[in-house]
C-alpha positions in Angstrom: 25.1 10.0 -15.5 24.4 13.1 -14.2 21.2 14.8 -14.8 21.2 18.5 -15.9 19.4 20.5 -13.2 16.3 22.9 -14.6 17.8 26.4 -15.2 16.2 29.2 -13.1 15.2 32.4 -15.3 14.4 35.8 -13.5 12.1 38.2 -16.4 12.4 41.4 -15.0 8.9 43.6 -15.6 5.8 43.9 -14.7 3.6 44.2 -18.2 1.9 41.5 -20.7 5.2 41.0 -22.3 6.7 40.0 -18.9 3.7 37.7 -18.3 4.1 36.0 -21.4 7.6 35.6 -21.6 7.2 34.1 -17.9 4.9 31.5 -19.3 6.9 30.4 -22.1 10.0 30.1 -20.4 8.4 28.1 -17.9 7.9 25.1 -20.0 12.1 25.0 -20.1 12.9 26.4 -16.6 12.3 27.8 -13.1 10.8 31.2 -13.3 10.1 34.2 -11.5 9.0 37.7 -12.5 10.8 40.9 -10.6 8.6 42.7 -9.8 5.9 41.3 -11.4 2.1 42.4 -10.3 -0.4 40.8 -8.2 -2.7 39.6 -11.1 0.6 37.1 -12.5 0.8 36.0 -9.3 -3.1 35.0 -8.9 -2.7 33.2 -12.0 0.1 31.2 -10.7 3.4 33.1 -11.4 6.1 33.4 -8.8 6.6 37.3 -8.0 9.6 38.7 -6.1 10.2 42.2 -4.9 13.5 43.8 -4.6 16.4 44.9 -6.7 17.0 42.2 -10.0 20.3 42.6 -8.9 20.0 40.7 -5.1 19.0 37.8 -7.6 20.9 34.3 -8.1 19.9 32.5 -11.3 21.1 31.5 -14.4 20.0 34.0 -16.9 18.2 37.7 -16.3 15.4 38.3 -19.5 14.7 42.3 -19.2 11.6 43.1 -20.4 11.0 46.8 -20.7 12.9 49.2 -22.2 13.4 51.9 -19.4 15.9 49.3 -17.4 17.7 48.9 -20.1 18.2 52.4 -21.2 19.4 52.8 -17.6 21.7 50.3 -17.9 20.4 47.4 -15.9 22.0 44.8 -17.9 25.5 46.2 -17.5 24.8 46.6 -13.8 24.3 42.4 -13.8 27.1 41.2 -16.5 29.3 43.5 -13.9 28.2 40.9 -11.2 29.3 38.2 -14.2 25.5 37.2 -14.5 24.3 36.1 -17.9 21.4 38.7 -19.2 19.0 38.5 -22.3 19.2 42.1 -23.2 21.3 44.6 -24.3 23.7 47.0 -22.5 23.1 50.9 -22.1 25.3 51.3 -25.1 22.5 49.0 -27.6 19.5 50.4 -26.1 20.3 54.1 -27.0 18.7 52.6 -30.4 15.4 52.8 -28.7 16.7 55.6 -26.1 17.2 58.0 -28.8 15.4 58.0 -32.0 17.8 60.6 -33.6 20.8 58.3 -33.1 19.2 55.2 -34.0 18.2 56.8 -37.4 21.8 58.0 -37.7 22.6 54.6 -37.3 20.2 53.0 -39.7 21.4 55.4 -42.6 25.3 54.3 -42.2 24.1 50.8 -42.1 22.0 51.6 -45.5 18.7 50.4 -44.0 15.6 51.2 -46.2 13.7 53.8 -43.5 12.0 57.3 -43.9 13.8 60.4 -44.6 13.8 62.5 -41.5 15.2 65.5 -40.0 16.0 66.2 -35.9 15.2 69.5 -34.2 15.3 70.9 -30.9 14.0 74.6 -31.6 10.8 75.3 -33.3 11.5 77.7 -35.8 13.3 75.1 -38.2 11.1 72.4 -37.1 7.8 74.1 -38.1 9.3 75.6 -40.8 10.5 71.9 -42.1 7.3 70.7 -41.2 5.9 73.3 -43.9 7.9 71.9 -46.6 6.6 68.8 -46.2 3.4 67.4 -48.3 1.9 65.6 -45.2 0.7 63.6 -43.8 2.9 64.6 -41.1 5.2 62.3 -38.5 6.5 63.9 -35.6 8.1 61.8 -33.2 9.6 62.3 -29.4 13.5 61.7 -29.6 13.0 59.9 -26.1 11.3 57.4 -24.4 7.7 58.0 -24.0 6.1 54.5 -23.6 4.9 54.0 -27.4 3.1 57.4 -27.0 5.4 59.8 -28.4 4.6 59.8 -32.4 1.7 61.7 -33.9 0.8 60.9 -37.5 -1.4 63.6 -38.9 -3.0 65.1 -41.9 -3.7 68.3 -40.0 -0.7 70.7 -40.2 -1.8 72.7 -37.4 -1.9 69.5 -35.4 1.5 68.8 -36.6 2.9 72.5 -35.4 0.9 72.4 -32.4 2.2 68.9 -31.2 5.9 70.1 -32.4 5.7 73.0 -30.1 4.2 71.1 -27.0 7.0 68.6 -27.5 9.9 71.1 -27.6 8.3 72.8 -24.5 8.7 69.9 -22.7 4.6 70.2 -22.1 3.6 66.9 -23.8 6.3 64.3 -22.8 8.7 66.1 -20.3 12.9 65.9 -21.6 11.7 62.9 -24.0 10.2 65.6 -26.2 12.6 68.5 -26.2 14.2 67.2 -29.5 11.8 66.0 -32.1 12.4 63.7 -35.1 10.2 64.6 -38.2 9.5 62.1 -41.0 8.0 61.8 -44.1 5.1 59.3 -43.6 5.7 55.8 -45.5 2.3 54.1 -46.7 1.5 50.8 -46.1 0.3 48.0 -43.9 2.5 47.6 -40.6 4.8 44.6 -39.6 6.6 43.9 -36.5 9.7 41.4 -36.7 11.3 40.6 -33.4 15.0 39.4 -33.8 16.8 37.1 -31.2 20.4 38.5 -31.5 23.9 37.0 -30.0 26.1 40.1 -30.8 27.1 38.6 -34.1 24.1 36.7 -35.4 20.7 37.1 -35.2 17.4 34.7 -35.9 13.9 35.9 -36.2 11.0 35.2 -34.6 7.5 34.8 -36.1 6.2 38.5 -37.3 3.3 40.1 -35.8 1.0 43.0 -36.7 0.4 45.5 -33.8 -2.3 48.1 -33.7 -1.3 50.9 -32.1 -4.3 53.9 -32.4 -6.7 53.5 -29.7 -9.8 52.7 -31.5 -11.8 50.7 -34.1 -10.9 51.5 -38.0 -7.1 52.9 -36.8 -8.3 56.2 -35.1 -7.4 57.9 -32.8 -4.2 58.7 -30.4 -1.2 56.5 -30.8 -1.0 54.2 -27.8 1.3 51.2 -26.3 -0.5 48.8 -28.6 -4.2 47.6 -28.2 -3.8 44.1 -29.7 -1.8 42.1 -32.0 -1.9 38.8 -34.4 0.8 36.0 -35.5 1.0 34.6 -38.1 0.5 37.6 -40.9 -0.6 36.4 -44.2 1.0 39.5 -46.1 4.4 38.3 -44.4 5.7 35.1 -45.5 9.1 33.5 -44.8 10.7 35.1 -47.8 9.6 38.7 -46.5 10.9 38.1 -43.1 13.7 36.8 -44.8 14.3 40.2 -46.8 13.7 42.0 -43.6 16.4 40.1 -41.7 19.1 40.5 -44.8 18.3 44.3 -45.3 17.4 45.7 -41.8 18.4 43.7 -38.8 21.5 41.9 -39.9 23.1 45.8 -41.4 21.7 47.4 -37.8 23.4 44.1 -35.9 26.8 44.7 -38.3 26.6 48.6 -37.6 26.4 48.4 -33.8 29.0 46.2 -33.9 31.5 48.4 -35.4 30.6 50.7 -32.9 31.9 48.3 -30.5 28.5 47.6 -29.1 28.0 44.0 -28.4 24.2 43.3 -28.9 22.7 40.5 -27.0 19.1 41.2 -27.0 16.0 41.4 -29.3 16.1 43.8 -32.1 12.5 44.7 -32.8 11.8 46.3 -36.1 8.7 47.9 -36.6 8.2 48.0 -40.3 5.9 49.9 -42.8 5.3 47.4 -46.0 5.8 50.0 -48.9 5.4 49.6 -52.6 9.3 49.9 -52.4 9.7 46.8 -49.8 9.9 46.8 -46.5 11.0 50.2 -44.7 12.1 50.4 -40.6 9.8 52.8 -39.0 11.8 52.0 -35.2 13.9 49.6 -33.9 12.9 48.8 -30.4 15.7 46.9 -28.0 13.2 44.7 -26.5 9.9 42.4 -26.8 7.0 44.0 -28.4 4.0 44.4 -26.3 1.5 43.2 -27.0 3.2 41.4 -29.9 5.2 38.9 -28.0 1.9 38.0 -26.0 0.5 36.4 -29.6 3.9 35.2 -31.1 5.1 33.4 -27.9 1.7 31.7 -27.9 2.4 30.2 -31.0 6.2 29.2 -29.9 7.0 25.6 -29.8 10.2 24.3 -27.8 12.8 25.6 -25.3 12.7 29.6 -25.3 15.3 29.5 -22.3 17.6 27.5 -24.2 17.5 30.1 -27.2 17.7 33.2 -25.1 20.4 31.4 -22.8 22.5 30.6 -26.0 21.7 34.4 -27.1 23.1 35.7 -24.0 26.0 33.7 -23.7 27.4 34.8 -27.5 26.6 30.7 -28.8 23.0 31.7 -31.0 24.3 28.9 -33.0 24.1 26.1 -30.0 20.6 26.9 -29.7 17.6 24.9 -31.5 16.1 27.2 -34.3 12.5 28.7 -32.9 9.7 26.7 -34.6 5.9 27.9 -34.8 2.9 26.1 -34.8 0.6 26.4 -37.4 -2.3 27.7 -35.3 -3.2 31.7 -35.2 -3.2 34.0 -32.2 -4.9 37.0 -31.7 -3.9 39.1 -29.0 -6.5 41.9 -28.0 -5.6 44.8 -24.8 -8.3 45.4 -22.7 -7.8 48.9 -21.0 -9.0 51.3 -18.3 -11.2 54.0 -18.7 -9.5 57.2 -20.2 -6.4 55.6 -22.0 -4.1 56.6 -23.2 -4.4 60.3 -21.9 -5.7 59.8 -18.4 -6.5 56.3 -17.6 -9.0 56.3 -14.3 -7.7 53.3 -12.3 -9.0 51.5 -9.1 -11.4 49.6 -10.8 -12.3 45.9 -8.9 -11.3 43.4 -11.6 -14.0 40.3 -11.8 -13.6 36.8 -14.2 -9.9 37.1 -13.8 -9.6 33.2 -13.0 -12.6 31.4 -14.6 -14.9 31.4 -17.4 -11.9 31.5 -20.0 -13.3 29.8 -23.5 -10.5 27.2 -24.4 -7.8 28.2 -26.2 -7.4 31.6 -24.3 -4.7 33.0 -21.7 -4.8 35.9 -19.9 -1.6 38.2 -19.4 -1.6 41.1 -16.4 -0.1 44.0 -16.8 -1.6 47.3 -15.0 -2.7 45.5 -11.5 -2.5 45.8 -8.3 -4.1 44.2 -4.9 -6.0 45.7 -2.1 -4.6 44.3 1.4 -5.5 41.0 2.2 -8.9 40.5 3.9 -9.0 38.5 6.7 -11.5 35.7 7.6 -13.4 35.4 4.4 -13.7 33.5 1.2 -11.6 34.4 -2.0 -13.0 37.1 -4.2 -14.3 36.2 -7.3 -10.8 37.8 -9.0 -8.8 36.6 -6.2 -8.3 32.9 -6.8 -5.1 33.4 -5.0 -6.1 34.9 -2.0 -4.0 37.9 -2.1 -6.6 40.4 -1.9 -9.5 41.7 -4.2 -7.3 42.6 -7.8 -7.5 46.3 -8.9 -6.7 48.2 -12.4 -3.8 50.2 -11.4 -2.6 51.4 -15.2 -3.8 52.1 -18.4 -3.2 48.8 -20.5 -4.6 46.7 -18.1 -4.6 43.1 -18.9 -4.2 41.2 -22.5 -6.4 38.2 -23.4 -4.9 36.0 -26.7 -6.8 33.5 -28.3 -5.3 30.4 -30.1 -7.3 28.5 -33.1 -6.6 26.8 -36.6 -7.5 30.0 -38.4 -7.5 33.7 -38.1 -11.4 33.8 -37.3 -11.4 31.0 -34.9 -8.5 33.1 -32.7 -10.7 36.4 -32.7 -13.6 34.3 -31.6 -11.5 32.7 -28.7 -10.1 35.9 -27.6 -13.1 38.3 -28.1 -15.2 35.3 -25.7 -12.0 35.9 -23.4 -12.4 39.2 -23.3 -16.3 39.5 -22.6 -15.6 36.8 -19.2 -13.5 39.7 -17.7 -14.8 43.0 -16.0 -14.2 46.3 -14.6 -15.9 49.7 -14.7 -15.6 51.1 -17.7 -13.4 48.3 -19.1 -12.8 49.2 -23.1 -10.9 47.3 -25.5 -10.8 47.6 -29.8 -13.1 45.3 -31.4 -10.9 44.9 -34.9 -7.9 43.7 -33.9 -6.9 41.2 -36.7 -10.4 42.0 -38.6 -8.5 43.4 -41.8 -7.0 40.2 -42.3 -9.8 38.4 -42.6 -13.2 37.6 -44.3 -14.6 37.4 -41.0 -17.4 39.9 -39.5 -19.2 40.7 -36.7 -17.0 37.9 -34.2 -16.4 40.7 -31.8 -19.7 41.1 -30.6 -21.9 44.2 -29.9 -20.2 46.9 -28.5 -16.4 47.0 -26.7 -16.9 48.6 -22.9 -18.6 47.7 -20.0 
C-alpha cells in the first residue's frame, strides 16, 4: 500500500502570525515561510527569499492583508496553485471599509450605523450631529492603526481633517468611515471558509490600545487570550449564523468565491454581537493564542478549504488549556518605533508552556571566527529589532491566571533597550492580580 507523502506548505509573510501558522502547520506538513525573518529562522523555521510565485508547494497560506488586497492569491491560482486566502475581489472586505459596510448592510449583518465621507465639510457636520463617543476610520488599509475612538469632539474633527488631507495615513485615509460608537467587550471570531461553508475557530479577545487599562492610541494589537469566558459555544454559533454565514452568502451572490479566513471583529452589545469590521486574514496576535490550543491537522483543514471541500476535513478541536499572548514592542511604537536594539534571551530561559513568535526582527551580518551570540542560537548574525511589534510570547496553562504567569515570565526573559509591553493582557477576565510583575519597560 502506498504511503501518503507529507504535504508541503508555504506561509507567505514575516510576522508573528506567520510564525504561529508555521509552527501549527508543521505538525502535519513540511513548512517554509516566505520571506519570514531572522528571528523565526533562529528558532528553527525554514525561511526562503524571493517571490512566492516561484515556489512549488502543495498549499500556499497567505498571512498579511496587503498581498491579498494586491491579488497574490489570484496570481498563484492562475498558476494552478492551491491557495488558502481570498482573491482581490474578496479581500476588498478589508481593503475598503466603506465597501465592507455596504456588504454587511446588504446581508443584514448587525453592525454600527455609519456614513462615508471624502470631503471635510460634510464629515465634520456629521460628527457634530452625533452624541459621542466618536469613531473615525480610514477607508483603506492602515495596519490596524487607522481607527480613532474618542470622547473628545475636537480630537475627532482634527483626526478627520488629517486623514482626508492624507497627512496621517496617505491615500488610505482620503476617504473616512464615521460610525456610531458601540459599547461592550470586544471579541474576535476567525472562521475558515471554502466559498460556500465556514467553520469557526476558538474565539479570542484582542487588546488594541497601546497601554494598560485600554489607554493610548490604537495599535496592531498588544496581546490576546483564548478561550474567552463570556463567549461560549452558543455565542459563537450566533456569530456564525448572524454575521459570518450571511457575509459569505453575500460575497457568493456577487460572484466572489471566498476561500480563506473571515475574521469577525465584534462588540458584544446589550442587543447582541455586532460586527465592528471583517478582516480577510488570520488576526495578529489572536492567531498566536488560538493556534496554541489547536489539536489536529491544520494543514489538512486549510487545504480542504482551499480546495472548496471543507466538509472533507475534520472539524477543528481545541484543548482545554488557556493561552495568553503578550506582544513586546520597540520604544516609540506605534507612532515612531526606534529600531536597531540588540535582542538577547530569545533562544533560552523560557518557562515550560511558553513559546516565542518573531515579527519585527532583522540580523546584523554574519560574524566570522566567534561563537554564537546569546540572542543568536542559529549563528546567523546578531538579532536586532526591525519593527514596532518585535515579537510575542504565548503562555499556555490550565487556567487564565496560570497562562498569564507563564507568558509574562517568558516576556521578562527577553530583552532589548526600551522593550515594553502591556501588563494587563487577560487581566479583566480573571481575578488574579500582580502576575505581570512590577513595571513593563526594560
